[in-house]
Wavefront OBJ file of the C-alpha trace (Angstrom):
o trace
v 97.975 62.755 109.887
v 97.655 59.108 108.870
v 99.098 58.096 112.246
v 96.361 60.031 114.047
v 93.668 58.429 111.897
v 95.133 54.960 112.510
v 95.260 55.545 116.274
v 91.658 56.743 116.293
v 90.571 53.688 114.295
v 92.354 51.315 116.693
v 90.824 53.112 119.665
v 87.322 52.951 118.226
v 87.730 49.281 117.317
v 88.680 48.349 120.874
v 85.884 50.537 122.261
v 83.276 48.633 120.268
v 84.909 45.219 120.686
v 82.649 42.360 121.674
v 82.422 41.561 125.425
v 83.402 37.965 124.814
v 81.766 34.666 124.116
v 78.269 34.014 125.487
v 77.004 30.547 126.392
v 74.043 29.065 128.227
v 74.626 26.320 130.770
v 71.984 24.149 132.450
v 72.384 24.662 136.225
v 70.051 23.068 138.758
v 68.658 25.131 141.627
v 65.399 26.575 142.926
v 65.295 30.010 144.460
v 66.742 33.475 144.915
v 69.455 32.181 147.227
v 70.451 29.707 144.512
v 70.519 32.522 141.952
v 72.858 34.604 144.112
v 75.153 31.637 144.829
v 75.287 30.430 141.202
v 75.940 33.874 139.738
v 78.603 34.676 142.354
v 80.383 31.368 141.670
v 80.342 31.933 137.914
v 81.593 35.516 138.251
v 84.429 34.332 140.504
v 86.021 32.579 137.518
v 88.701 34.735 135.904
v 87.498 35.883 132.504
v 83.763 35.838 133.269
v 82.273 39.303 132.790
v 78.535 38.537 133.129
v 76.470 35.767 134.678
v 72.682 35.617 134.962
v 70.772 32.534 136.133
v 67.104 32.052 135.221
v 65.389 29.976 137.940
v 62.427 29.063 135.717
v 64.530 27.745 132.855
v 67.408 26.568 135.099
v 69.790 28.233 132.637
v 72.907 30.256 133.401
v 73.836 32.755 130.705
v 77.520 33.675 130.914
v 79.699 36.034 128.954
v 83.390 35.270 129.214
v 86.779 35.687 127.617
v 87.535 32.310 126.044
v 91.275 33.036 126.163
v 91.071 33.073 129.981
v 88.541 30.359 130.843
v 86.277 27.604 129.543
v 82.682 26.536 130.044
v 83.978 23.518 131.982
v 85.822 25.757 134.476
v 82.647 27.785 134.972
v 80.626 24.593 135.524
v 83.226 23.344 138.028
v 82.972 26.612 140.000
v 79.175 26.342 140.109
v 79.328 22.678 141.175
v 81.815 23.587 143.918
v 79.080 25.651 145.631
v 76.519 22.830 145.417
v 74.787 23.115 142.054
v 74.825 20.368 139.435
v 75.200 21.072 135.732
v 74.650 18.555 132.961
v 78.434 17.952 132.854
v 79.636 18.421 136.443
v 77.959 17.068 139.557
v 78.317 18.851 142.887
v 79.875 16.988 145.796
v 77.123 15.319 147.866
v 78.409 16.869 151.104
v 78.234 20.368 149.581
v 74.761 19.710 148.146
v 73.545 18.356 151.514
v 74.741 21.556 153.242
v 72.499 23.756 151.053
v 69.519 25.453 152.699
v 66.328 23.352 152.496
v 64.663 25.484 149.822
v 67.799 25.205 147.664
v 67.711 21.404 147.483
v 66.632 20.744 143.923
v 65.850 17.362 142.397
v 69.251 16.125 141.313
v 69.535 14.912 137.727
v 70.512 11.346 137.000
v 74.235 10.800 136.515
v 75.361 10.164 132.947
l 1 2 3 4 5 6 7 8 9 10 11 12 13 14 15 16 17 18 19 20 21 22 23 24 25 26 27 28 29 30 31 32 33 34 35 36 37 38 39 40 41 42 43 44 45 46 47 48 49 50 51 52 53 54 55 56 57 58 59 60 61 62 63 64 65 66 67 68 69 70 71 72 73 74 75 76 77 78 79 80 81 82 83 84 85 86 87 88 89 90 91 92 93 94 95 96 97 98 99 100 101 102 103 104 105 106 107 108 109 110
């Protein structure tokens, strides 16, 4: 009987386990196309379960498994598709290839 109770407890604990760590990352962009590109890039990183970019605030909210990835890896994935973060700058060639409405004012390098 105790074994059944223990198994149920373990099952319920994993069922209500937290999704992962949630962070907000400053990501530069402008429009709906940027939103789609940024979110897709973030979600492509192994361990990321949710990614939502707010165009007004220029903030990407990500939920991820911190045993599988890091904020830096997420920022690198976003920069790879042409969007700067405060820590990782996109390659100029990739930025230049963005659609005209997606070309945001690039932040000054640190």
